[in-house]
C-alpha positions in Angstrom: 44.7 -15.3 79.1 44.3 -12.5 76.9 46.5 -12.1 74.1 47.8 -9.8 71.1 48.2 -11.3 67.7 50.9 -13.8 67.4 53.9 -12.6 65.5 55.9 -15.7 65.4 57.4 -16.7 61.9 56.0 -20.1 60.4 58.8 -22.4 59.2 58.6 -22.9 55.6 57.0 -26.4 53.8 60.7 -27.7 53.6 61.5 -27.6 57.2 59.6 -27.8 60.6 59.5 -25.1 63.1 62.5 -24.8 65.1 62.2 -24.6 68.8 65.3 -23.5 70.5 65.5 -24.2 74.3 68.0 -21.7 76.2 69.7 -24.1 78.9 71.3 -21.9 81.8 73.4 -23.0 84.8 71.2 -24.5 87.5 68.3 -25.5 85.4 66.1 -28.1 86.2 66.2 -30.9 84.3 62.5 -31.6 84.5 61.8 -28.3 82.7 64.3 -28.6 80.2 62.8 -32.0 79.1 59.3 -30.5 78.5 59.6 -28.6 75.2 61.8 -31.7 73.7 58.7 -34.0 75.0 55.8 -31.9 73.6 57.4 -30.2 70.4 59.4 -33.5 69.5 56.3 -35.6 68.7 53.9 -33.8 66.2 53.9 -34.8 62.8 51.9 -33.9 59.7 50.0 -36.2 57.6 52.9 -37.7 55.8 54.6 -38.4 59.0 57.1 -35.2 58.8 57.9 -33.7 62.1 56.3 -30.2 62.6 58.8 -29.1 65.2 62.7 -29.4 65.4 63.9 -28.9 69.1 67.4 -27.8 69.5 68.9 -27.0 73.2 71.9 -24.3 73.3 73.5 -22.5 76.0 75.1 -19.0 76.3 78.5 -20.4 75.9 80.2 -22.6 73.5 78.9 -26.2 73.5 79.9 -27.8 76.5 78.4 -28.8 80.1 75.6 -26.9 82.1 75.1 -27.4 85.4 71.8 -28.6 86.9 70.3 -28.5 90.0 70.7 -32.0 90.6 73.9 -34.0 90.9 74.8 -34.1 87.5 75.7 -31.7 84.5 74.3 -32.1 81.0 76.5 -31.6 77.9 74.9 -29.0 75.5 75.9 -29.5 71.7 75.1 -26.1 70.4 76.2 -22.6 71.5 74.3 -19.0 71.7 74.4 -18.8 67.8 71.5 -21.4 67.8 69.1 -18.4 68.9 69.7 -16.9 65.7 67.8 -19.6 63.8 64.9 -19.9 66.0 61.3 -19.5 65.3 60.3 -20.0 69.1 62.8 -19.4 71.9 61.8 -20.9 75.2 63.7 -20.3 78.5 63.3 -22.6 81.1 63.8 -22.1 85.1 67.3 -21.8 86.5 68.3 -21.8 90.2 71.4 -19.7 89.2 70.0 -16.5 87.4 72.5 -14.3 89.8 71.8 -10.6 89.0 68.7 -11.5 86.5 67.2 -12.8 89.8 68.7 -10.5 92.3 68.9 -7.3 90.5 66.7 -7.6 87.3 69.9 -7.1 85.5 71.2 -9.3 82.6 74.9 -10.7 82.6 77.0 -9.9 79.8 76.8 -13.2 78.3 73.4 -13.7 78.3 72.6 -10.0 76.7 74.9 -11.1 74.1 73.1 -14.3 73.6 69.8 -12.9 73.5 71.0 -10.0 71.1 71.0 -12.9 68.3 67.3 -13.7 68.5 65.5 -12.2 65.5 62.9 -9.9 65.6 59.5 -11.7 65.3 60.7 -14.7 67.1 58.0 -16.4 69.6 59.2 -16.1 73.1 58.2 -18.2 75.8 59.2 -19.0 79.6 58.7 -21.7 82.3 58.6 -20.5 85.7 61.5 -18.5 87.0 62.7 -18.3 83.4 60.3 -15.1 83.1 63.1 -13.1 84.7 65.1 -13.5 81.6 62.5 -12.0 79.7 61.8 -9.1 81.8 65.4 -8.2 82.4 65.7 -8.1 78.5 62.6 -5.8 78.2 60.4 -8.0 76.5 57.7 -7.9 79.0 57.4 -4.1 79.5 53.8 -3.2 79.6 52.9 -6.6 78.9 50.9 -9.5 81.0 53.0 -12.3 82.4 53.1 -15.0 85.2 55.5 -17.2 87.2 55.4 -19.3 89.8 53.1 -17.9 92.7 56.0 -17.9 95.1 58.1 -15.7 92.9 55.5 -13.3 91.6 56.1 -10.8 94.2 59.6 -10.4 93.9 59.0 -10.2 89.7 56.7 -7.5 90.2 59.0 -5.4 92.7 62.1 -6.1 90.2 60.1 -5.2 87.0 57.1 -2.9 87.9 56.4 -2.1 84.2 55.3 -5.8 83.9 51.8 -6.8 84.6 52.3 -9.6 86.8 49.1 -12.0 87.2 50.4 -14.4 89.9 47.2 -16.7 90.0 46.9 -18.1 86.5 48.9 -21.3 84.9 50.2 -19.5 81.8 49.5 -15.9 80.1 49.5 -16.1 76.1 50.3 -12.5 75.1 50.6 -13.7 71.3 54.6 -13.4 70.5 55.5 -13.8 74.4 54.3 -16.4 76.6 54.8 -17.0 80.2 53.8 -19.8 82.6 54.0 -20.8 86.2 56.3 -23.5 87.4 56.8 -27.4 86.5 53.6 -28.8 85.6 52.1 -25.4 83.8 55.2 -25.5 81.7 53.3 -28.5 79.8 50.1 -26.7 79.5 51.9 -24.0 77.9 53.7 -26.0 75.6 50.4 -28.1 74.8 48.7 -24.8 74.4 51.4 -23.5 71.9 51.0 -26.9 69.7 47.2 -26.2 70.1 47.5 -22.7 68.8 49.7 -23.8 66.0 48.2 -27.2 64.8 44.8 -27.5 66.4 43.1 -29.4 69.1 43.5 -32.8 67.6 47.3 -32.8 67.3 47.5 -31.3 71.0 45.2 -33.9 72.4 47.4 -36.6 70.7 50.3 -35.4 72.1 48.8 -35.1 75.4 47.3 -38.6 75.3 50.9 -40.0 74.6 52.5 -38.0 77.5 49.7 -39.1 80.0 48.5 -35.4 80.8 45.3 -33.9 80.8 44.7 -32.5 77.2 43.8 -28.9 78.3 44.0 -26.8 81.2 43.0 -23.1 80.7 45.5 -20.8 81.1 43.2 -18.7 83.5 42.9 -21.5 85.9 43.9 -20.9 89.3 47.9 -22.0 90.3 46.8 -22.7 93.8 43.3 -25.1 93.9 42.5 -25.2 97.7 41.6 -29.2 97.1 43.3 -30.4 94.2 43.2 -34.1 95.8 40.0 -34.4 97.4 39.9 -35.8 101.0 38.9 -39.3 100.4 36.3 -38.8 103.8 34.5 -35.9 101.9 32.5 -36.2 99.1 33.7 -34.4 95.7 32.3 -33.2 92.5 34.3 -35.6 90.3 31.1 -37.5 89.7 29.0 -34.6 88.7 31.7 -33.6 86.5 32.0 -36.8 84.2 28.1 -36.9 84.4 28.1 -33.5 82.9 30.6 -34.5 80.1 28.5 -36.9 79.1 25.4 -34.7 78.3 27.3 -31.4 77.2 24.6 -31.5 74.4 21.9 -31.2 77.0 20.5 -28.3 79.4 22.6 -28.7 82.5 21.5 -27.1 85.4 23.5 -26.2 88.6 20.9 -27.9 91.1 21.1 -30.9 88.9 25.0 -31.2 89.2 24.7 -30.7 93.1 22.2 -33.6 93.2 24.2 -36.0 91.6 26.5 -35.9 94.9 23.7 -35.3 97.0 25.0 -31.6 98.0 23.3 -28.3 98.6 23.9 -26.1 95.5 25.7 -23.7 97.8 28.0 -26.6 98.9 28.6 -27.9 95.7 29.4 -24.4 94.3 31.9 -24.0 97.1 33.6 -27.7 96.5 33.7 -27.2 93.0 35.7 -24.1 93.0 37.8 -25.7 95.7 38.7 -28.9 93.2 38.9 -27.0 89.7 39.9 -23.2 90.6 36.7 -22.3 88.4 32.9 -22.0 89.1 30.6 -24.6 87.7 29.4 -22.2 85.1 33.1 -21.3 83.8 34.2 -24.8 83.7 30.9 -26.0 81.6 31.7 -23.0 79.3 35.1 -24.2 79.0 34.2 -27.8 78.5 31.7 -26.7 75.6 34.4 -24.6 73.8 36.7 -27.6 73.7 33.8 -29.9 72.3 32.9 -27.2 70.0 36.8 -27.1 68.8 37.2 -30.8 68.2 34.0 -31.1 66.2 35.0 -28.1 63.8 38.4 -29.9 63.1 37.0 -33.5 63.0 33.8 -33.5 61.4 31.4 -32.1 58.7 28.9 -31.1 60.8 27.2 -27.6 60.1 28.1 -24.8 62.3 24.4 -25.2 63.7 24.9 -28.7 64.0 28.4 -28.2 66.2 26.5 -25.6 68.4 23.8 -28.0 69.1 26.4 -31.2 69.8 28.5 -28.6 72.0 25.3 -27.7 73.9 25.4 -23.8 73.2 21.9 -24.3 71.5 22.6 -21.8 68.6 25.1 -20.8 66.2 25.1 -17.2 67.5 25.9 -18.5 71.3 28.7 -20.6 70.1 30.0 -17.8 67.9 30.1 -15.6 71.1 32.0 -18.2 73.4 34.6 -18.9 70.5 35.2 -15.5 69.8 35.5 -14.5 73.8 37.6 -17.6 74.3 39.7 -17.8 70.9 39.2 -14.4 69.2 38.0 -16.2 66.1 34.6 -17.2 64.7 33.7 -21.1 64.3 33.8 -20.9 60.7 37.7 -19.5 60.7 38.8 -21.9 63.2 37.4 -24.7 60.9 39.4 -23.2 58.1 42.5 -23.2 59.9 42.7 -26.3 62.0 40.2 -28.7 59.4 42.1 -32.3 59.6 43.7 -32.6 56.5 46.4 -30.5 54.5 45.1 -27.1 55.9 45.6 -28.6 59.5 49.5 -28.4 59.0 49.6 -24.8 57.5 51.8 -23.9 60.6 51.8 -21.0 62.8 51.8 -18.2 60.3 48.2 -19.6 58.8 47.1 -19.6 62.3 48.1 -16.5 63.4 46.3 -14.7 60.7 43.3 -16.7 61.6 43.4 -17.1 65.5 44.2 -14.1 67.8 44.8 -16.7 70.9 43.3 -18.5 73.2 41.6 -16.1 76.2 40.4 -17.4 79.8 37.0 -18.4 79.2 34.5 -16.5 81.6 31.2 -18.2 81.1 28.1 -17.5 82.9 27.8 -18.6 86.4 25.6 -21.6 86.1 
């Protein structure tokens, strides 16, 4: 999704970027654990953690109710919010007036008032209601779980709600759909802060897909193909091994013995995007990996990623990331510069947008 220039502060070289997760009564334990799992792993070349993850509540340290049959003891009170470089608000089933009337409780308003200007804000699922009620989304794009999008728009008409996407990166404020989209959002923030190699390593360790574009549809008609019907899985695997070659839609369809029309329809049902958009996304990801991890020239990277020319690759990266290949490499090149932190990244990378490649 489109994004504005990030304004999150970088941690100093002597300390990691601090992520503070706000635990509210009625929280979903799974979603609370996502930031800890994703941000708690990355380390720099010297083995130092790139992030510090802290959980706090709106009250002094103590128990916080979950939507399960147990409570969690949270060791930090709202004062931790004043120390955050990034604040993440997971979903809760007990938002009360925030969810019903779009109004913050006094307790929650007082806690959020401690967040310093310039702090990056993010939400998972219905956590977006907290950001919206605090006025942080007025006039800005945002998303949430598709089942809550209509209510969000009704309560907060000044928010530009997109009910279809996995997450929205609007620079210093990011929002995501439910559950698994929270993983996508956190990996996206790691990728934005430290590059593809670091994010992919965390994805491998977490055993999740390394990248789902923010603009991908929340609801895909056939996410699990019917075993009795042909799928496009084989064609996608075939194309991934040949990104450096010209790939025609008819060739992909032929791999699955389908007509172009049937293949295109089924491809969109299974991935949420057209074959052309999917190929553009995969080539952008391949270019990012090569720019980070090799000494290939920009022309060579363009050919290896399947863009043909440096100019074509430059246009695609500019559309997808808001940055030129040279600037991207300078920011994320493996080595000392790869751990420069979010401030360095913010100066060079506007932030990923949904890749809208040409129809194949």
